[in-house]
TIDO-59057 format. One record per residue (C-alpha): residue in three letters; z, y, x. Coordinates in steps of 0.2 Angstrom, whole numbers, plus 5000, padded with zeros to 4 digits. Layout:
BEGIN
ALAZYX
...
END
This chain:
BEGIN
MET515645615179
VAL514145505183
GLY512545595179
GLN513345775179
THR512345905189
ARG513345995201
VAL513046185202
HIS513046255219
PRO514346405220
ASP512946515226
ALA511746465211
ARG512146625201
GLN512046745215
PRO510346815210
GLU510846835192
LEU512446925198
ARG511447035210
GLU510347085196
VAL511847135185
ALA512547245199
HIS510947315204
ALA510447365186
GLY512147425182
MET512247545197
GLN510447595194
ASP510847645176
ALA512447735182
ILE511547835195
LEU510147885183
ASN511347935169
GLY512448035181
ASP513947925179
LEU513847905198
ALA513548085204
PRO512348145217
GLY513248135234
GLU514648025228
LEU515347905241
LEU515447735232
ASP517047635231
GLU516447465234
HIS518047375229
ARG518047465212
LEU516147425210
GLU516547235213
GLU517847235200
ARG516747345188
PHE515247215189
GLY516247065192
VAL515347015208
PRO515846965225
PRO515747075241
MET514146995247
VAL513247005231
LEU513747185229
HIS513147225246
ASP511447155243
ALA511247265227
LEU511847415237
THR510547375250
ALA509147355237
LEU509647525230
THR509547605247
ALA507847535250
GLU507347615233
GLY507947785238
LEU509447795226
LEU510747775239
VAL510947825257
ARG512047745270
GLY513147845282
SER513547825300
ASP515247755294
GLY514347615285
GLY514747685268
PHE513547705254
ARG513247875245
VAL512247915230
THR510648015235
ASP510748205233
PRO508948255231
ASP508348425238
PRO507948535223
ALA506348585232
THR505648415231
VAL505748395212
GLY504048465209
ASP503248355222
ALA504148205214
LEU503448245197
ARG501748275203
THR501748105212
ILE502248015196
GLY500748105188
VAL499548045201
LEU500247865200
MET500347855181
GLY498647945179
GLY497847805189
VAL498847675178
VAL498147755162
ARG496347755169
HIS496447575173
THR497447515157
VAL496647615143
PRO494947525143
VAL495747355142
LEU497047385129
SER497247265115
ASP497547325097
ALA499347275098
GLY499547365115
ARG498747515108
THR499947515093
ILE501447505105
LEU500847645116
CYS500547755100
GLU502347725094
PHE502947795111
VAL501947955107
ALA502747975090
ARG504447955098
ALA504048085111
GLY503548205097
ASP505248185089
SER506148225106
ILE504948375108
ARG505348445091
ARG507248425095
GLN506948495113
ASP507948355119
ALA507448345138
ARG508448185142
GLY507748095126
HIS506048155131
ALA506148085149
GLN506847925142
VAL505347895131
ALA504147945145
LEU504947815156
GLU504847675143
LEU503047725140
TYR502647705158
ALA503547535158
ALA502447475144
LEU500847545152
LEU501347445168
LYS501547285159
GLN499747305153
CYS498947375169
PRO497547255176
ASN497747325194
PRO499247225202
VAL499247335218
LEU499447495208
THR500647415196
HIS501847365210
LEU501647535219
SER502047625203
ARG503547515198
THR504347535215
SER504047715216
LEU504447765198
VAL506347755198
PRO506747855214
LEU505447985210
SER506148005192
TYR507848025199
HIS507348185207
TYR506948255190
LEU508448185181
VAL509648255193
SER508948435189
ILE508448405171
ASP509948515163
ARG509448665174
ARG507548665170
GLU506648765158
LEU505348665150
ASP503648725142
TRP503848625126
VAL502148695119
LYS501248625135
ILE502248465134
ALA501748435116
HIS499948465119
SER499948345133
TRP500748205123
ALA499448245109
GLU498048225121
LEU498848065127
GLY498947995110
THR497148035106
SER496647945122
PHE497547785117
HIS496747795100
ASP494947825105
GLY495047725121
ASP494647885132
GLN495447845149
ILE494948005157
ARG495748105143
GLY497348005145
GLU497348025164
LEU497148215163
ALA498548215150
ILE499748125161
GLU499348235175
ALA499548395165
LEU501248325159
HIS501848315177
GLY501248485183
LEU499648445192
PRO498348575192
GLU496948565179
ASP495148565185
LYS494248725181
PRO492548715174
GLY491148705187
THR492348645201
END
């Protein structure tokens, strides 16, 4: 038909790649794809409705993010984190997100402050239920909201690319961990106060404590 725009067959590849990438990322983080599992690429193509090349691009991206590893046979497996690295992963998140809080709190708008305080309230609900997975989900959503408002683009990029693989180390072991809910509740309360009062140092320390970083002792 005259005037009709032809769509190149590859035009939707970025969209399809994102569908496959996001779907597999969610499946890995929620345990649907288990640590160490060898992926059946044909089944994944059918599951997400994507051609082999698009799926391969998504698998390669997930490998670069640390959620998959590629074997000598060319197959992809879900990363099986070393339990000994969980603490280091958590502390690294604390360092990164503590820096994000320090940069972001001073420039928060009233609307942005309200959004962050809503996450604090949701975290309180999960803490009262002692819902470890619910608590982790709220924390990740809070961090995403903070990163949207962070004025430091270098820190934002580094934190975004690191947050998912580092969080995966924790999520894999979450059902086997005993959490100090009293300490967690205190850290969130401090974080909420920092958002309300615009106290970025208090917020930074709260995030660090939440992730197991040692607290500074008086006089040090």
